[in-house]
TORKOLRO-6541 format. One record per residue: x, y, z of N, C-alpha, C in turn; residue in one letter. Coordinates in steps of 0.2 Angstrom, whole numbers, plus 5000, padded with zeros to 4 digits. Example, Ala and Ser with C-alpha at 12.3 -4.5 7.8 and 13.67 -1.06 7.14 Angstrom:
2
506649725039506249785039506649845039A/506449895035506849955036506450005039S/
# end
This chain:
226
509847935987510047925981509647865979M/509547845973509347795969509847735966N/509547675966510047605964509747575958R/509947565954510047535947510747505945K/510747415947511247395948511347365940T/511947385937512247385932512747315930S/512747265927512947215925513747215922P/513947275922514647285918514947315924N/515447245928515947265931516147195933F/516747205938517147145939517547165945D/517747135948518447145954518947165954D/519047235957519547275957520247215959R/520947225955521347195959521647205967P/521947145969522147155974522747185976V/522647235982523047285983523247355978D/522647355975522647425971522247475975V/522647535975522047595978521647625975P/521147645977520647675974520847755975V/521047795973521547855970521347895966D/520947875962520747925959520047945956M/519547995955518847995953519048025947L/518648015942518548015935517848055933V/517748105930517048125927516848125922L/516348125918516248095910515648145912H/515448135904514748155902514448095899Y/513848095898513548035895513648035888T/513548075883513548095878512948065872G/512448045877511948025873511348055875M/510848055869510248095867509848105873P/509748055876509348075885509648035890S/509548055895509648015902509447945901A/508947915896508747845897509147825891V/509147855887509747815882510347805887D/510547855890511047835894511147755899A/510547785901510547715908510547665906M/510047645899510047575896510847575895E/511247605892511947585889512347575894R/512347595900512747605906512547525908L/511847495907511647445911511747365904C/511847395899511647345895512247315894D/512347225895512847185896513147195889P/512947195884513247195878513847265876A/513447315880513947375879514747365883A/514447345887515247325892515447375895K/515147435895515147515897514647525905V/514947565911514747565916515047635921S/514847645925515147705929515047675936A/515147715941514847695949514147735950H/514347785947513547835948513247865941Y/512747895942512447925936512147975940I/512148045937511948125939511448135934I/510748155935510348165929510448245932D/510148285925509948345924509648385930T/509348355933508948385939509248365947D/509848335947510248305952510148245956G/509648215951509548145954510248105953A/510248065959510848015958510647945961V/511047925954510947825955511647815954T/511547755959512147725960512147655956A/512547645951512647585947512947525949L/513647535951514147495952514347515959V/514447465965514747465971515447505972D/515547555974516347575975516847515976E/516647455980517147425981517447375973E/516747385967516947355962517347375958K/517647365951517947405945517247415940R/517047475942516547485933517147505928A/516747505922517147515916517047565914W/517147615915517147695912517647735907H/518247705909518847755908519147725901A/519147665901519447635893520047625891G/520447635887521147645886521247705888V/521547715894521847765896522347775901S/522447835904523347825907523147895913S/523547875919523547935923524047945927W/524747965926525347975930525747895929R/525547885924526047825922525447755923G/525047765927524547705928524047705922Q/524147635919523447625913523047585914T/522847575920522147525923521947585927D/521447645923521347695927520647655930V/520147615928519747605931519947555937N/520447515936520447485943520647525950A/520947585948521147635954520647685955R/519947685950519647745950518847735952S/518547795954517847805955517647815949I/516947825945516847845939516147895941G/516047945939515447965939515148025933I/514647985929514347995923513848075924E/513848115922513448175921513048165914L/512448175914511948185909512048235907V/512248235897512248295894512248265888N/512148285884512048265875512748255874P/513248295878513848285872513848325867G/514648355866514648375856514248335853H/514048275852513848245848513048255845E/512848255853512048275853511748345853F/512148395856512048455857512348485863G/512848475864513348485873512848565874Y/512848555880512448615883512848625891M/512648665894512948705900512748635906P/512948635910512848595916512348615921F/511748595921511348625926511448635932P/511348675937511348705944511348635948E/510848615947510648555953511048485952Q/511148485944511848425944512248455946Q/512748495946513348535948513248515957I/512748545961512748535966512748475969T/512448415967512348355968513048305966A/513548345962514048295959514548335966L/514448375968515048425973514748385979I/514248365981514048315988514148265987E/514148225981514448155979515148145979L/515348195975516048205975516448195983A/516248255986516548265994516348185997K/515948155996515548086000516148045998D/516348035991516947995989517448005991V/517748075991518448095994518548066000L/518048076005517948056012518047986013A/517947936009518047866008518647836005R/519047886001519547855997520147925998H/520747905999521247945999521447965992A/521048025989520948045980521548115983I/522048115979522348185979521948235975E/522148295976521748355971521948345964P/522648335962522648335956522448255951R/522148205956521948155953521148135953N/520848205954520048225951520148255945V/519948205940520048225933519448195928V/519448215921519048225917519248155913G/518848145910518948075905519448105899H/519348155897519948195891520548185895A/520648185901521248205905521648135903D/521348085906521548005904521547965900V/521248005895521147975888521048055880A/521648085882521548145876521548135871P/521848085869521748045860521148035860R/520648015862520047975862519448045864R/519448065869518848085873519048185875K/518448205875518448275877517848305881C/517748245885517248255890517748255897D/517348295903516648325902516548395898P/517148405896517248465891517348545893G/517248585890517548645891516848685895E/516348675894515748705897515848675905L/516048635907516148595915516548645919F/516348665925516548715928517048695934D/517548665933518148635937518348695941W/518248745940518648795946518248815952R/517348785949516948805955517148725960R/517148675955517448625959518048625965L/518548645962519148665965519148685972A/518648755971518348785976518148775982A/517748715980517448675985517748625988T/518448605987518948555989518848495984G/518548495979518748445973519048455968V/519648435969519948445963520648495964G/520948515958521448585960521348625954L/521548665956521548735950522148795952W/522248815945522948855946522748915950P/523248935954523149005958523549055955T/523749115957524049175953524649155951A/524849145944525449125941525649175935F/526149155932526649205930526649185922A/526349215917526349195909527149165908A/527449095904527949075903528149105894H/528749105894528849125886528549045882D/528249045879528248965876528748945871P/529148995870529848965866530248945872G/530148945877530548905882530348845884E/529848825880529448765880529548705874A/530148685874530148645867529648595867D/529648545864529148495862529348445868P/529948435869530248385873530148425881A/530348485882530248495889529448495891K/529048515885528248505886528048455888L/528048405885528048345887528248325893K/528848335896528848335903528448355907A/528448405907528148455909527348415912M/527048415906526348385906526348305908L/526848275907526948185911526948205918A/527548265920527548265926527148275932A/526448305927525848325931525248265931Y/525448225926525048155925524748135919G/524948175915524448155907525048105903Y/524648075900525048045893525348085888E/525748075885525948135880526148105873V/525948065871526048025864525848065858E/525348115860525148165856525048235859D/525648265856525648335861525148365860L/524748385855524248445853523648395856A/523448355856522948305859522948315868A/523448325869523648325877523448385879T/523848435875523748495876523048525875L/522548505872521948515872521648505877T/521748435878521248415884521548445890A/522148465891522248515896522048575898F/521948615890521548685890520848685891Q/520548615891519848615892519748615899R/520148605901520048575909520348645913H/520948675910521148725915521148805911F/520948795904521048865900520348845895R/519848845897519148825893519248875888P/519148945889519148995886519448975878A/520048945878520448935872520648865872L/520448825869520948745870520848735862F/521648765859521848755853522348695852N/522548675858523248625857523848675856G/523948725858524648785856524748795863Q/525448775864525748795869526048865870A/525348925871525648995872525748995880D/525849065881526049085888525649075893A/525149085892524649075897524449005898E/524448965894524448865895525148865899T/525748875895526248855899526348885907V/526248955908526248975915525648935919G/525148905916524548865920524948795923L/525048765917525348725919526048725923L/526448765923526948765928526948775937Q/526148825936525848825943525548755946N/525148735942524848665945525448615947L/526248615942526748585944526948605952L/526948675953527148705960526748685963D/526148695962525848655969525748585971Q/525948535966526048465968526648455971V/527148495969527948475970527948465978S/
# end
């Protein structure tokens, strides 16, 4: 593992556990651009780790410190996601600069790193999330090309098992918001939150509509964590 210290961090609050892993894409034209930004004091952003497309891992912030990667965000009612999470950036141009599939070497390195992080911290599977999951009104990364199913198969994160499609008519907006909130999402903008959920758990179609498959997937995940 490489090491390059970012100045963009501070102390974690006392008695706040590290119980989340948040995955991002860099959304910059190149790895060099991403590294420069994550280490620029004026940018005030960072992550604990960045993984290049060739699988090279660089540590930027010590895990005991709070990196500044999630911004305005929320998960399971907690709004200081940075305080309780480890942040990993994956080099990828993102939707603005030419979104592309994540290379095999990069995903392999991510799985190895994520397993190490999970071995050091008590992080529940449903607390392995993407930036879009914790900030659905602002972010879409790591996006629909990211293979969450594969990660879950290795023990990193949660994925729906066999499920029954539900009549979306049964889920009025209030009920649907309650279901999403019960899993962990903030629900101020229901369509944005549904889109983030679908990017993660049903990437073939992420239109923000509560169709039968989406509701069934959500119910299955809730059954798994109940």
